[in-house]
C-alpha positions, 0 to 999 in steps of 0.5 A: 500500500502506498503512503498516499493510499494509507494516508487517504484511508486513515483520513477517511477513517477519521472523517467517518468518526467525525460524521458519527460525532456530527450526527450525534450533535444533530440528534441532540438538537432534534431531541432538544426540539422534541423531535425524538424520531428525528433524534433516533434516526440521527442516532442510528446514523451515528452508529452506522458512521462508527461502523464505517470508520471501524471497517476502515480501521480493520482494513488498515490493520489487516494490511499491516498499517496502524491507523493514526486516530486524530482529534475529532473537531467539535461539530456544530450544536444548533441549526436554524430549523429542521430543514437546515438540519436535514439539509446539513445531513445531505450536504455532509453525505455529499461531501463524504461521497466526493472523498470516497470517490477520490479514494476509489480513484486513488486505489485504481491508479495505485493498483490497490485491488484490496482497498478498491474492493473495500471502497466499492462497498463505500461507493454503494453505501453512499448512494443509499446514504444520499438517497435517504437524506435527500428523501427526508429533505424533500419531505421536510420541504414538502411539509413547509411549516405544517406541525401535523406533517412534521409530527407524522415524519417524526413518528416515521423516522422513530420507526428507523430507530437507534440501536439499543444501548447495552 
């Protein structure tokens, strides 16, 4: 594995840890707005992002690389509206997609087939992540400021649920 590939994967691992932290912060804000369903959705997303980071962590170890754990920057703690918060999620997913695509290109140019196969999984995962966030943004926009609609969407998102604490 080239140093460029190794460093790219380590940076992405740390970006995934930040994603988890960001989604916990957004979930916190939703819960403060009495939108526990939105909060549960974000907590589930935070757990998923942590798993994404660990997938990279294990890949690096399997390849003989000790990952460097970076400090996690403090995420924002409030948003102007529910729409602004879900748009922040979509924007962040698009940012992560761009990073994954750059890493996939790097793996191809470096003929790093093991990393390319791993990154193929992330490319597919990002399609799903963006589609989900985009769907929720569309629904929130459609609801405009109707509290009944927001209540129903909150209940729908509660069904996605966060993993149970052990």
